C-alpha positions as CSV (number, residue, x, y, z in Angstrom):
1,M,-1.4,25.8,31.7
2,E,-4.7,25.1,33.4
3,K,-6.9,24.5,30.4
4,I,-6.7,21.4,28.3
5,F,-8.0,21.0,24.7
6,I,-8.5,17.3,24.0
7,I,-9.0,15.8,20.5
8,G,-9.8,12.2,19.9
9,D,-10.9,9.9,17.1
10,V,-9.7,12.1,14.2
11,H,-9.5,8.9,12.0
12,G,-7.8,10.5,9.0
13,C,-10.1,13.4,8.7
14,F,-7.4,16.0,8.0
15,Y,-9.6,18.9,7.0
16,S,-11.9,18.4,9.9
17,L,-8.9,18.4,12.2
18,E,-7.6,21.7,10.7
19,K,-11.0,23.2,11.3
20,L,-11.2,21.9,14.8
21,L,-7.7,23.4,15.6
22,E,-9.0,26.8,14.7
23,S,-10.9,26.6,18.1
24,W,-7.7,25.8,20.0
25,D,-6.2,28.6,22.1
26,K,-2.5,27.8,21.7
27,E,-1.4,30.3,24.3
28,N,-3.8,29.1,27.0
29,E,-4.6,25.5,26.4
30,Q,-2.6,22.3,26.4
31,L,-3.4,20.3,23.3
32,I,-3.8,16.6,23.8
33,F,-4.5,14.0,21.1
34,I,-5.9,10.8,22.6
35,G,-5.2,8.5,19.7
36,E,-7.2,7.3,16.7
37,L,-5.4,9.4,14.2
38,I,-5.7,7.0,11.3
39,D,-8.1,4.8,9.4
40,R,-11.6,5.4,8.1
41,G,-11.0,8.9,6.7
42,N,-9.4,9.8,3.5
43,F,-6.3,11.6,4.7
44,S,-4.5,9.4,7.4
45,P,-0.9,10.3,6.3
46,E,-1.6,14.0,6.3
47,T,-3.3,13.8,9.6
48,V,-0.4,12.0,11.2
49,R,2.1,14.4,9.6
50,L,0.2,17.4,11.2
51,V,0.0,15.8,14.6
52,K,3.7,14.8,14.5
53,Q,4.7,18.4,13.7
54,L,2.6,19.7,16.6
55,V,4.2,17.2,19.0
56,K,7.7,17.9,17.6
57,N,7.2,21.7,18.2
58,E,6.0,20.8,21.7
59,D,2.6,22.3,21.0
60,A,0.8,19.0,21.7
61,V,0.9,15.7,23.4
62,C,-0.2,12.6,21.5
63,L,-1.3,9.3,23.2
64,M,-1.4,6.0,21.5
65,G,-4.8,4.7,20.5
66,N,-5.9,1.2,19.5
67,H,-5.6,2.0,15.8
68,E,-2.0,3.1,16.2
69,Y,-1.3,0.0,18.2
70,A,-2.9,-2.1,15.4
71,V,-0.5,-0.5,12.9
72,I,2.5,-1.2,15.2
73,K,1.4,-4.9,15.4
74,C,0.9,-5.3,11.7
75,I,3.8,-3.3,10.4
76,L,6.5,-3.8,13.1
77,I,5.6,-7.1,14.7
78,D,3.6,-9.6,12.8
79,K,2.3,-8.9,9.3
80,T,-0.8,-11.1,9.9
81,E,-2.6,-8.6,12.2
82,T,-6.3,-8.2,11.4
83,W,-5.9,-4.4,11.0
84,F,-4.7,-4.9,7.4
85,K,-7.7,-7.0,6.5
86,E,-10.2,-4.8,8.3
87,M,-9.1,-1.3,7.3
88,G,-5.4,-1.3,6.8
89,Q,-5.6,-1.9,3.0
90,V,-7.2,1.5,2.5
91,T,-4.9,3.3,4.8
92,L,-1.8,1.7,3.3
93,K,-3.0,2.7,-0.2
94,Q,-3.3,6.3,1.0
95,Y,0.3,6.2,2.2
96,K,1.6,4.6,-1.0
97,D,-0.3,6.9,-3.3
98,R,1.0,10.0,-1.6
99,G,4.6,8.9,-1.1
100,F,4.5,8.5,2.6
101,R,6.1,5.5,4.5
102,I,3.8,4.0,7.0
103,K,6.7,2.2,8.6
104,N,8.1,5.6,9.8
105,D,4.8,6.4,11.3
106,A,4.5,3.0,12.9
107,K,7.8,3.6,14.6
108,W,6.6,7.0,15.8
109,F,3.4,5.4,17.1
110,D,5.5,2.8,19.0
111,D,7.1,5.7,21.0
112,L,3.8,7.3,21.9
113,P,2.8,7.2,25.6
114,L,-0.3,5.5,26.8
115,V,-1.0,8.0,29.5
116,W,-0.4,11.7,30.2
117,Q,-1.0,13.5,33.5
118,N,-0.5,17.0,34.9
119,E,-0.6,18.3,38.4
């Protein structure tokens, strides 16, 4: 595939992401997410679920952004990370209210690559 469709800074805006994906030509464009899937928007869990499904189906590549790294630090490493104080409370509430487990997504974030390259 020669063409690349890059999406960054979705920040939990699930419905905006769905609309944006309508412009993606799946047959001719490599889809790359460059991080920042969560926080700020109202639908972080749903956004992550959609991107995880696209990656699982090998329709997309997702790179780790600093918001994903902040979740890893706070949830998997040390619970005192400033992410929780700054915006994590809202994101965690979204996960809890909708029956999602952020720890599962934190583990998935931890496996995301930092770089991607093609020929």
